[in-house]
Backbone atoms as SQL, in Angstrom:
CREATE TABLE atoms (id INTEGER PRIMARY KEY, chain TEXT, resi INTEGER, resn TEXT, atom TEXT, x REAL, y REAL, z REAL);
INSERT INTO atoms VALUES
  (1, 'A', 1, 'MET', 'N', -129.544, -36.921, -144.484),
  (2, 'A', 1, 'MET', 'CA', -130.985, -36.817, -144.409),
  (3, 'A', 1, 'MET', 'C', -131.501, -37.435, -143.114),
  (4, 'A', 2, 'LEU', 'N', -130.992, -38.572, -142.747),
  (5, 'A', 2, 'LEU', 'CA', -131.421, -39.227, -141.517),
  (6, 'A', 2, 'LEU', 'C', -131.126, -38.351, -140.315),
  (7, 'A', 3, 'GLN', 'N', -129.954, -37.722, -140.305),
  (8, 'A', 3, 'GLN', 'CA', -129.579, -36.869, -139.186),
  (9, 'A', 3, 'GLN', 'C', -130.552, -35.702, -139.030),
  (10, 'A', 4, 'SER', 'N', -130.951, -35.073, -140.122),
  (11, 'A', 4, 'SER', 'CA', -131.871, -33.940, -140.023),
  (12, 'A', 4, 'SER', 'C', -133.244, -34.373, -139.531),
  (13, 'A', 5, 'SER', 'N', -133.712, -35.549, -139.944),
  (14, 'A', 5, 'SER', 'CA', -135.021, -36.007, -139.475),
  (15, 'A', 5, 'SER', 'C', -134.981, -36.342, -137.988),
  (16, 'A', 6, 'ILE', 'N', -133.862, -36.841, -137.505),
  (17, 'A', 6, 'ILE', 'CA', -133.715, -37.112, -136.074),
  (18, 'A', 6, 'ILE', 'C', -133.746, -35.810, -135.300),
  (19, 'A', 7, 'GLU', 'N', -133.042, -34.776, -135.780),
  (20, 'A', 7, 'GLU', 'CA', -133.025, -33.491, -135.103),
  (21, 'A', 7, 'GLU', 'C', -134.403, -32.851, -135.118),
  (22, 'A', 8, 'GLU', 'N', -135.154, -32.978, -136.212),
  (23, 'A', 8, 'GLU', 'CA', -136.498, -32.413, -136.285),
  (24, 'A', 8, 'GLU', 'C', -137.411, -33.072, -135.267),
  (25, 'A', 9, 'ARG', 'N', -137.310, -34.393, -135.130),
  (26, 'A', 9, 'ARG', 'CA', -138.143, -35.095, -134.160),
  (27, 'A', 9, 'ARG', 'C', -137.798, -34.673, -132.742),
  (28, 'A', 10, 'ARG', 'N', -136.502, -34.479, -132.459),
  (29, 'A', 10, 'ARG', 'CA', -136.092, -34.085, -131.120),
  (30, 'A', 10, 'ARG', 'C', -136.623, -32.694, -130.792),
  (31, 'A', 11, 'ALA', 'N', -136.482, -31.748, -131.706),
  (32, 'A', 11, 'ALA', 'CA', -136.983, -30.393, -131.492),
  (33, 'A', 11, 'ALA', 'C', -138.499, -30.410, -131.376),
  (34, 'A', 12, 'SER', 'N', -139.154, -31.229, -132.175),
  (35, 'A', 12, 'SER', 'CA', -140.601, -31.317, -132.139),
  (36, 'A', 12, 'SER', 'C', -141.068, -31.847, -130.789),
  (37, 'A', 13, 'SER', 'N', -140.425, -32.862, -130.272),
  (38, 'A', 13, 'SER', 'CA', -140.822, -33.399, -128.971),
  (39, 'A', 13, 'SER', 'C', -140.529, -32.391, -127.864),
  (40, 'A', 14, 'LEU', 'N', -139.434, -31.638, -127.979),
  (41, 'A', 14, 'LEU', 'CA', -139.144, -30.582, -127.015),
  (42, 'A', 14, 'LEU', 'C', -140.244, -29.538, -127.048),
  (43, 'A', 15, 'TRP', 'N', -140.653, -29.137, -128.249),
  (44, 'A', 15, 'TRP', 'CA', -141.702, -28.132, -128.386),
  (45, 'A', 15, 'TRP', 'C', -143.015, -28.631, -127.801),
  (46, 'A', 16, 'GLU', 'N', -143.383, -29.870, -128.072),
  (47, 'A', 16, 'GLU', 'CA', -144.635, -30.422, -127.534),
  (48, 'A', 16, 'GLU', 'C', -144.605, -30.432, -126.011),
  (49, 'A', 17, 'GLN', 'N', -143.472, -30.781, -125.432),
  (50, 'A', 17, 'GLN', 'CA', -143.343, -30.816, -123.980),
  (51, 'A', 17, 'GLN', 'C', -143.445, -29.409, -123.390),
  (52, 'A', 18, 'LEU', 'N', -142.727, -28.450, -123.965),
  (53, 'A', 18, 'LEU', 'CA', -142.749, -27.088, -123.439),
  (54, 'A', 18, 'LEU', 'C', -144.119, -26.438, -123.603),
  (55, 'A', 19, 'ARG', 'N', -144.770, -26.693, -124.732),
  (56, 'A', 19, 'ARG', 'CA', -146.083, -26.101, -124.977),
  (57, 'A', 19, 'ARG', 'C', -147.097, -26.596, -123.955),
  (58, 'A', 20, 'ALA', 'N', -146.994, -27.840, -123.552),
  (59, 'A', 20, 'ALA', 'CA', -147.932, -28.408, -122.585),
  (60, 'A', 20, 'ALA', 'C', -147.670, -27.919, -121.156),
  (61, 'A', 21, 'GLU', 'N', -146.417, -27.594, -120.852),
  (62, 'A', 21, 'GLU', 'CA', -146.056, -27.276, -119.473),
  (63, 'A', 21, 'GLU', 'C', -145.933, -25.794, -119.165),
  (64, 'A', 22, 'ARG', 'N', -145.643, -24.961, -120.152),
  (65, 'A', 22, 'ARG', 'CA', -145.271, -23.581, -119.873),
  (66, 'A', 22, 'ARG', 'C', -146.092, -22.571, -120.655),
  (67, 'A', 23, 'ALA', 'N', -146.082, -21.336, -120.177),
  (68, 'A', 23, 'ALA', 'CA', -146.736, -20.235, -120.875),
  (69, 'A', 23, 'ALA', 'C', -145.728, -19.430, -121.694),
  (70, 'A', 24, 'ALA', 'N', -144.428, -19.612, -121.403),
  (71, 'A', 24, 'ALA', 'CA', -143.379, -18.882, -122.121),
  (72, 'A', 24, 'ALA', 'C', -142.106, -19.718, -122.138),
  (73, 'A', 25, 'VAL', 'N', -141.250, -19.457, -123.124),
  (74, 'A', 25, 'VAL', 'CA', -139.979, -20.168, -123.248),
  (75, 'A', 25, 'VAL', 'C', -138.846, -19.154, -123.257),
  (76, 'A', 26, 'THR', 'N', -137.647, -19.612, -122.944),
  (77, 'A', 26, 'THR', 'CA', -136.481, -18.743, -122.961),
  (78, 'A', 26, 'THR', 'C', -135.979, -18.587, -124.398),
  (79, 'A', 27, 'ILE', 'N', -135.089, -17.639, -124.581),
  (80, 'A', 27, 'ILE', 'CA', -134.489, -17.436, -125.898),
  (81, 'A', 27, 'ILE', 'C', -133.729, -18.683, -126.328),
  (82, 'A', 28, 'GLU', 'N', -133.008, -19.308, -125.415),
  (83, 'A', 28, 'GLU', 'CA', -132.255, -20.519, -125.737),
  (84, 'A', 28, 'GLU', 'C', -133.177, -21.636, -126.189),
  (85, 'A', 29, 'GLU', 'N', -134.315, -21.807, -125.506),
  (86, 'A', 29, 'GLU', 'CA', -135.270, -22.847, -125.884),
  (87, 'A', 29, 'GLU', 'C', -135.901, -22.547, -127.238),
  (88, 'A', 30, 'LEU', 'N', -136.224, -21.277, -127.495),
  (89, 'A', 30, 'LEU', 'CA', -136.771, -20.898, -128.794),
  (90, 'A', 30, 'LEU', 'C', -135.796, -21.240, -129.906),
  (91, 'A', 31, 'CYS', 'N', -134.537, -20.909, -129.705),
  (92, 'A', 31, 'CYS', 'CA', -133.524, -21.197, -130.725),
  (93, 'A', 31, 'CYS', 'C', -133.384, -22.693, -130.956),
  (94, 'A', 32, 'GLU', 'N', -133.479, -23.478, -129.907),
  (95, 'A', 32, 'GLU', 'CA', -133.389, -24.933, -130.064),
  (96, 'A', 32, 'GLU', 'C', -134.613, -25.474, -130.811),
  (97, 'A', 33, 'ILE', 'N', -135.789, -24.959, -130.503),
  (98, 'A', 33, 'ILE', 'CA', -137.010, -25.394, -131.183),
  (99, 'A', 33, 'ILE', 'C', -136.942, -25.091, -132.670),
  (100, 'A', 34, 'LEU', 'N', -136.466, -23.889, -133.020),
  (101, 'A', 34, 'LEU', 'CA', -136.429, -23.460, -134.414),
  (102, 'A', 34, 'LEU', 'C', -135.177, -23.902, -135.148),
  (103, 'A', 35, 'GLY', 'N', -134.176, -24.377, -134.415),
  (104, 'A', 35, 'GLY', 'CA', -132.921, -24.757, -135.047),
  (105, 'A', 35, 'GLY', 'C', -132.089, -23.542, -135.432),
  (106, 'A', 36, 'TRP', 'N', -132.276, -22.448, -134.718),
  (107, 'A', 36, 'TRP', 'CA', -131.570, -21.204, -134.976),
  (108, 'A', 36, 'TRP', 'C', -130.354, -21.081, -134.084),
  (109, 'A', 37, 'HIS', 'N', -129.383, -20.298, -134.531),
  (110, 'A', 37, 'HIS', 'CA', -128.290, -19.861, -133.673),
  (111, 'A', 37, 'HIS', 'C', -128.792, -18.628, -132.933),
  (112, 'A', 38, 'ARG', 'N', -128.273, -18.367, -131.777),
  (113, 'A', 38, 'ARG', 'CA', -128.729, -17.236, -130.970),
  (114, 'A', 38, 'ARG', 'C', -128.624, -15.903, -131.723),
  (115, 'A', 39, 'SER', 'N', -127.605, -15.760, -132.557),
  (116, 'A', 39, 'SER', 'CA', -127.439, -14.505, -133.297),
  (117, 'A', 39, 'SER', 'C', -128.596, -14.277, -134.276),
  (118, 'A', 40, 'ARG', 'N', -129.182, -15.345, -134.791),
  (119, 'A', 40, 'ARG', 'CA', -130.323, -15.201, -135.695),
  (120, 'A', 40, 'ARG', 'C', -131.526, -14.639, -134.951),
  (121, 'A', 41, 'PHE', 'N', -131.699, -15.071, -133.703),
  (122, 'A', 41, 'PHE', 'CA', -132.780, -14.504, -132.893),
  (123, 'A', 41, 'PHE', 'C', -132.600, -12.995, -132.766),
  (124, 'A', 42, 'TYR', 'N', -131.390, -12.555, -132.460),
  (125, 'A', 42, 'TYR', 'CA', -131.153, -11.132, -132.259),
  (126, 'A', 42, 'TYR', 'C', -131.304, -10.333, -133.554),
  (127, 'A', 43, 'ARG', 'N', -131.092, -10.940, -134.700),
  (128, 'A', 43, 'ARG', 'CA', -131.351, -10.253, -135.971),
  (129, 'A', 43, 'ARG', 'C', -132.844, -10.012, -136.169),
  (130, 'A', 44, 'HIS', 'N', -133.676, -10.898, -135.618),
  (131, 'A', 44, 'HIS', 'CA', -135.127, -10.819, -135.805),
  (132, 'A', 44, 'HIS', 'C', -135.866, -10.378, -134.547),
  (133, 'A', 45, 'LYS', 'N', -135.156, -9.954, -133.512),
  (134, 'A', 45, 'LYS', 'CA', -135.799, -9.687, -132.223),
  (135, 'A', 45, 'LYS', 'C', -136.845, -8.579, -132.275),
  (136, 'A', 46, 'ASP', 'N', -136.738, -7.649, -133.212),
  (137, 'A', 46, 'ASP', 'CA', -137.726, -6.581, -133.301),
  (138, 'A', 46, 'ASP', 'C', -139.076, -7.095, -133.791),
  (139, 'A', 47, 'LYS', 'N', -139.091, -8.250, -134.441),
  (140, 'A', 47, 'LYS', 'CA', -140.328, -8.828, -134.964),
  (141, 'A', 47, 'LYS', 'C', -140.916, -9.891, -134.040),
  (142, 'A', 48, 'ILE', 'N', -140.193, -10.246, -132.985),
  (143, 'A', 48, 'ILE', 'CA', -140.628, -11.302, -132.065),
  (144, 'A', 48, 'ILE', 'C', -141.038, -10.662, -130.743),
  (145, 'A', 49, 'ARG', 'N', -142.257, -10.926, -130.313),
  (146, 'A', 49, 'ARG', 'CA', -142.763, -10.371, -129.058),
  (147, 'A', 49, 'ARG', 'C', -142.117, -11.089, -127.886),
  (148, 'A', 50, 'THR', 'N', -141.614, -10.323, -126.927),
  (149, 'A', 50, 'THR', 'CA', -140.996, -10.901, -125.735),
  (150, 'A', 50, 'THR', 'C', -141.647, -10.334, -124.484),
  (151, 'A', 51, 'LEU', 'N', -141.494, -11.061, -123.390),
  (152, 'A', 51, 'LEU', 'CA', -141.967, -10.622, -122.081),
  (153, 'A', 51, 'LEU', 'C', -140.738, -10.283, -121.256),
  (154, 'A', 52, 'ASP', 'N', -140.713, -9.092, -120.695),
  (155, 'A', 52, 'ASP', 'CA', -139.593, -8.683, -119.851),
  (156, 'A', 52, 'ASP', 'C', -140.061, -8.623, -118.402),
  (157, 'A', 53, 'GLY', 'N', -139.105, -8.623, -117.489),
  (158, 'A', 53, 'GLY', 'CA', -139.439, -8.491, -116.084),
  (159, 'A', 53, 'GLY', 'C', -139.451, -9.793, -115.317),
  (160, 'A', 54, 'TYR', 'N', -138.985, -10.865, -115.922),
  (161, 'A', 54, 'TYR', 'CA', -138.934, -12.161, -115.244),
  (162, 'A', 54, 'TYR', 'C', -137.505, -12.631, -115.050),
  (163, 'A', 55, 'GLY', 'N', -136.565, -11.702, -115.003),
  (164, 'A', 55, 'GLY', 'CA', -135.164, -12.049, -114.817),
  (165, 'A', 55, 'GLY', 'C', -134.427, -12.185, -116.125),
  (166, 'A', 56, 'ARG', 'N', -135.117, -12.593, -117.156),
  (167, 'A', 56, 'ARG', 'CA', -134.571, -12.679, -118.515),
  (168, 'A', 56, 'ARG', 'C', -135.721, -12.607, -119.499),
  (169, 'A', 57, 'PRO', 'N', -135.447, -12.187, -120.729),
  (170, 'A', 57, 'PRO', 'CA', -136.548, -12.116, -121.705),
  (171, 'A', 57, 'PRO', 'C', -137.131, -13.508, -121.978),
  (172, 'A', 58, 'MET', 'N', -138.460, -13.564, -122.051),
  (173, 'A', 58, 'MET', 'CA', -139.163, -14.809, -122.340),
  (174, 'A', 58, 'MET', 'C', -140.052, -14.582, -123.557),
  (175, 'A', 59, 'ILE', 'N', -140.279, -15.647, -124.322),
  (176, 'A', 59, 'ILE', 'CA', -141.127, -15.585, -125.506),
  (177, 'A', 59, 'ILE', 'C', -142.407, -16.369, -125.204),
  (178, 'A', 60, 'PRO', 'N', -143.579, -15.742, -125.335),
  (179, 'A', 60, 'PRO', 'CA', -144.832, -16.457, -125.056),
  (180, 'A', 60, 'PRO', 'C', -145.027, -17.635, -126.017),
  (181, 'A', 61, 'VAL', 'N', -145.687, -18.665, -125.537),
  (182, 'A', 61, 'VAL', 'CA', -145.955, -19.848, -126.346),
  (183, 'A', 61, 'VAL', 'C', -146.766, -19.470, -127.588),
  (184, 'A', 62, 'ALA', 'N', -147.688, -18.535, -127.458),
  (185, 'A', 62, 'ALA', 'CA', -148.490, -18.092, -128.604),
  (186, 'A', 62, 'ALA', 'C', -147.605, -17.490, -129.691),
  (187, 'A', 63, 'GLU', 'N', -146.548, -16.802, -129.292),
  (188, 'A', 63, 'GLU', 'CA', -145.634, -16.209, -130.273),
  (189, 'A', 63, 'GLU', 'C', -144.847, -17.299, -130.998),
  (190, 'A', 64, 'VAL', 'N', -144.433, -18.331, -130.278),
  (191, 'A', 64, 'VAL', 'CA', -143.729, -19.454, -130.906),
  (192, 'A', 64, 'VAL', 'C', -144.659, -20.143, -131.890),
  (193, 'A', 65, 'GLU', 'N', -145.928, -20.329, -131.514),
  (194, 'A', 65, 'GLU', 'CA', -146.898, -20.925, -132.437),
  (195, 'A', 65, 'GLU', 'C', -147.062, -20.076, -133.692),
  (196, 'A', 66, 'ARG', 'N', -147.064, -18.746, -133.535),
  (197, 'A', 66, 'ARG', 'CA', -147.169, -17.848, -134.683),
  (198, 'A', 66, 'ARG', 'C', -145.979, -18.013, -135.611),
  (199, 'A', 67, 'ILE', 'N', -144.793, -18.102, -135.040),
  (200, 'A', 67, 'ILE', 'CA', -143.569, -18.259, -135.834),
  (201, 'A', 67, 'ILE', 'C', -143.581, -19.601, -136.574),
  (202, 'A', 68, 'LEU', 'N', -144.027, -20.644, -135.890),
  (203, 'A', 68, 'LEU', 'CA', -144.074, -21.975, -136.492),
  (204, 'A', 68, 'LEU', 'C', -145.235, -22.132, -137.465),
  (205, 'A', 69, 'GLY', 'N', -146.178, -21.209, -137.424),
  (206, 'A', 69, 'GLY', 'CA', -147.327, -21.285, -138.325),
  (207, 'A', 69, 'GLY', 'C', -148.380, -22.262, -137.860),
  (208, 'A', 70, 'GLU', 'N', -148.482, -22.466, -136.581),
  (209, 'A', 70, 'GLU', 'CA', -149.475, -23.425, -136.045),
  (210, 'A', 70, 'GLU', 'C', -150.755, -22.738, -135.706);
């Protein structure tokens, strides 16, 4: 239980930092924020809005907020 609460706080602080600094996050950052494996993202990619054309797919901060329910 202690380990999971530590991981939640770390992901939460990462999310707060990224939300304040950026307009979009990478797939790797999204997976770290949500605690997902990359394959889980690809299972749900049709339901997640992405931005293309920046060298790699990016997920807007508003979309991450929608997923988190904020």
